[in-house]
C-alpha positions in Angstrom: -48.2 3.5 -40.3 -50.8 0.7 -40.1 -53.0 0.5 -37.1 -51.9 -1.7 -34.2 -53.1 -5.3 -34.6 -52.7 -8.3 -32.4 -50.0 -10.6 -33.6 -50.4 -14.4 -33.8 -47.0 -15.3 -32.3 -47.2 -17.1 -28.9 -44.4 -17.4 -26.5 -44.1 -20.6 -24.4 -41.5 -19.3 -22.0 -43.6 -20.0 -18.9 -43.9 -23.7 -19.9 -40.2 -24.0 -20.7 -39.1 -22.4 -17.4 -41.5 -24.7 -15.4 -40.2 -27.8 -17.2 -36.7 -26.9 -16.3 -37.4 -25.7 -12.7 -35.9 -22.2 -13.6 -37.1 -18.8 -12.7 -37.3 -15.8 -15.1 -34.6 -14.1 -12.9 -32.3 -17.0 -13.3 -32.9 -17.1 -17.1 -32.3 -13.3 -17.3 -28.9 -13.7 -15.5 -27.7 -16.5 -17.7 -28.9 -14.8 -20.9 -27.5 -11.3 -19.9 -30.8 -9.4 -20.4 -33.1 -7.7 -17.9 -36.0 -9.5 -16.2 -38.3 -6.8 -17.6 -37.3 -7.5 -21.2 -37.9 -11.2 -20.7 -41.2 -10.6 -18.9 -42.3 -8.5 -22.0 -41.5 -11.5 -24.3 -43.1 -14.0 -21.8 -46.4 -12.0 -21.6 -46.7 -11.6 -25.4 -46.1 -7.9 -25.4 -42.8 -7.9 -27.2 -42.8 -6.2 -30.6 -39.3 -7.5 -31.5 -36.5 -9.7 -30.3 -32.9 -9.7 -31.3 -31.7 -12.9 -32.9 -28.8 -12.8 -30.4 -31.2 -12.8 -27.4 -33.3 -15.5 -29.1 -30.2 -17.6 -29.6 -29.1 -17.1 -26.0 -32.5 -17.9 -24.6 -32.6 -21.1 -26.6 -29.1 -22.1 -25.6 -29.8 -21.7 -21.9 -33.1 -23.5 -22.1 -31.7 -26.2 -24.5 -34.6 -25.7 -26.9 -35.3 -24.7 -30.5 -37.0 -21.5 -31.6 -40.0 -23.6 -32.4 -40.2 -24.8 -28.8 -40.1 -21.2 -27.7 -42.4 -19.5 -30.1 -45.4 -20.7 -32.3 -47.9 -19.0 -34.6 -51.5 -19.5 -34.1 
């Protein structure tokens, strides 16, 4: 297995939540995932995300995947 390297994908969940006046807890409830899982994503520690979760987050936040994630 290759050594762990930092990835270049950045999550903009903080900005999107602030723009919508929404908390992480509110988003977690509406998406149907735990606050802990969303926190891992928000803080850039996620190693993977299910397409179903990604779709639900984008639907709730009314954004595209490109608004939520970017590559440096």
